C-alpha positions, 0 to 999 in steps of 0.5 A: 181337199183343194185338188179334188174335182167337186163339180160334175155336171149341170142339167136344167136348174140342178148342178151335181157335185161330189164331196170328199171324206178325208176323215175316213182315212184316219179311222181304225178298221173297226170304225171304218166297218161301222161306217160301211154298214151304217152306209148300207143302212142309209141306202137301204130305205131309199124306196120308202122316201120315193113312195112317201113323195107320191104313190106312183113314184116307184112305178115311174122310176121303174119305167125310167130305169128300164128305158135307160137300161134297155132302149136299143134306139138312137140315144143322141137325138134331141128327144132322147136327150130331153128324156135323159134330162127329165129322168135325171131330174126325177132321180134327183128329186126322189120323184116327179115333183121338184125337191124344193118348189114342190111343183111337178116336172113337165116333160119336154118330150111327147107322150107318143115318144115316151110310149115308143121308148117303152115299147122298144125297151120291152115294157108292157102296158103302162098304167093310165094313172102313171101316164097321167101323172107324167103328162097331165100338168093338173094331176097331182100338180104339187107335192106339198100345198100350203096355200091358204083356203085349200084343203092342204091334205087333199091338194097335196100329192104326197102319199101320207094320207089316203081318202081323208081331209085336212079336218079329219086329220087334225081331229084324229091327231088332236090331243084327247083328254087323258092322252100323254102329250109327251109321246110322239104321235103319227110320225110313222104311219099313213092315215087312211079310211078302212072298209067301213069308213073309219080312220086308222093308221097303216104303221111303217114297220117290219111286217107292215107298210114299208116292211120289206125296205125296213127289213133291209135297214134293220139287217144292216143296222144289226151288222153295224152294231157289231162295230159300234164305237161303244155300248151306248151306240149299241143300245141306240141301235137296239132301240132303233131296230126294235122301233122299226120292228114294232112301229111303236113311237115310244121306242123311237122317243127312247132311242132319241133320248139315248142318241142325245146322250151318246157323244163319245164315238168318232162315228155317229149316224142319223136314221129314221122317219125324221123331218116333217116338211113333206107333210103340210100339216107337219105330222108325218116324217120322211125317211132319211139317214146321214152317216157322219165322222166327227172332225175333232179339231173343227169341233172346238168352235161348236164346243165353245157355243155348247158350253155357253148355251145358258148364257145365250139363252139368258141374254136372248132378246125374248120375253123371260116367260119363254126362256129356259131356266137351264139348258140340258145336254146341248151337243154341237159337232162339226162333222164330215158326211160319210154317206147321205140317204133318203131325204138327205140325198142327193140334195142335203142339209148343211146342218142338222139339229135333233131330236125334233120332239120339243119335250125331249129337247127341253128335258134331255137336250139335243145334238147339232151337226154342221156338215163341214165337207158339204159346206166346203164343196158348196163354197169351192164351187160358188167362188167361181160362179159369178153370182157374188159379183153380180148381186153384191152391193159393193166391192167391200161386200165382195171382199168380205164374202171371199174372206169370211163367207165360208166361216160366216156360213158355218158359224151361222149354221152352228148357231142355227142348229146348236142354239137356235133350235134348242132355245126357248120353250113353249107354254104348258099345253102348247104343241107344234100342232097349234101353228098347223101348216105354219109351224115349220116356217116359224121354227126355221125363222126362229133358229135363223133369227137366233143365229143372226142376232148372236153372230154380231155379238162381241161374245163370239169374238171373246170366245174365239169363235170368230176373229172379228165382227167382219164375219158377222157383217159378211153373213148379214150381207149374204143373208139379206142378198139371198133373202131378197134376191138370189133365192128368187132364182129358184122360183118361176116368174109369177109364183109365190114362195112355197118352201118353208126355208125360202119363206123363212128367209124372205120373211126375215129379210123383208121384215127388217128391210121394211122396219129399217126404212126410216133409218136407212138401215138397208138401202135399195139402190139401182145402178145401170138398171140393176137392183142392190140392197146395201146395208148401211147400219149393221148394229141397227140391223142386229136390233131389228133381228132381235125384235123379230126374234122376240115376236117369232118366239112369242108366236111359237111359245103361245101357239099363236096361229093368227100371229104366224099366219100374219107374219108369213102371209105378209112377208114370206109368200108373195114376190115383187114381180118386177124385182123377180123378173130382173133377178131371173134375167141377171141370173140366167146370163150367168148360166149357173144352176140354183140347186145342187146335190151330191154323188155319194162316195162308195165303200168297198171291203178289202180282203186278204186271205179271207180276212177283211183288212181295210175298207176302201173309199172311192169317189164316183163321178157319174150321177146317172150311173149311181142312181141306176146302181141304187135302183138295181141294188 
């Protein structure tokens, strides 16, 4: 993959990359066709996510697409170039709010210029609410609001609720006497008030809300089922299709259980309403899809972790009450992403662990994947960005990162997804709703701490997962450097941290830095006016990670809302303004975008004499062209 061009373009705070899928060429024709139709299903639900992110997003996208397609005027002047950047940012974020900070994009072109563009493009009257969304900075300002003291539902600009308050939502989904706690609730619906003021759910299903989009997803899934790797995958697809048709979350639970059990096929997929980060109360799930090809050779690393999952569970530095006595169905794989869709595109995770339902994980296990070709693309681009040289505390830290950064990052992801999310248990009667808006951050912190604690364990060297503990030292340096400094480049000066993963990383890095000050575990240094964080005692740092893991696991297991609030609000939200100002200035001089996303590959059927004889993969390099093609198709 070394001669492949990964970097495509950069605009605002975003860079666009490509990823390669070399494993696709090694598949049989049947498997290639399975990838082909699963990929079409992954793209068919795109509009769902846009609407979930904000009720006016699809109207905004239509305006942008029409202008980009039909505007006959000067496209080289500064105003149109500003419009072009705005359009690309909206396409990248699947809506008008930043995919990470959740803040609304504010155009740098004028309202009058935009109206001129619409008129010249043959667009009629634009809705007042749409214009207000684009140009009024205070209207629907943030897609997800997590600020204490606010009605998080009313303040958030997402489209999961309509005319209801946070208190009403929490009461509606509170488990009532006699209700089955082992049934996923609220995941796939919009909660609204009906004509007589009663709360009811508009279920996302064929024939219901998002019915048109789900019909297309179902049609492609049914085509894919003809080429499934085995009967178990056929059953999975049949359950998923029936779930989309009925909206019955019990069918999604059944699908999730069968999906966990299937681990023989060389091609696998994720498709559904999955993650709840877009809902401040963590009930509603965004639509996403990933098509993946198993990298059998690379899977040897994750197989060793999965085979020893019980050892890691039993030796975790947490209270025995919160440990599982047995670990079921842990499957961990290294994969190559073949297609990204919905909430996984253009920005994508590098690792995934599913299902999210705690009771399914405890009873049946989970599947974890590390998207190896995605991390490879990130690493290939990062080595020449200059960020490492600017923020690393020493030459030794730079050497470790260049030698072990790619491996260390992947092993951290393996541990985080495979063992971290799948570890521990909640006490009887405790559900994720107990932690409310803090659940997502606590869960990510728990998985990260599990990975950080164990990556320094000699057991990984013994198993052959890493060659030496230098890999762990590298990952510790990377984590602290990112958690305390580099990730701040993603936040505007004067703002707090809002996104769950960013809060998690700062929480961990700030907590261990504070607790280790007496022993000089991490030393803050200033050289030539620049701040660095130098790790002096790696073993003591590991102990601190273990101590925090014990507390975070307790908070989750007991459903301790106040404990979660204290950790996150004390360590994970506020930013040192002086350090923030310095980091932003240093980063700006590098001319590097802090966020990255991907152009998808494209698959084409190859026919001869009326028969499909192959599937050809191409790697386009025009982000805007792909976005416009997706909108058209």
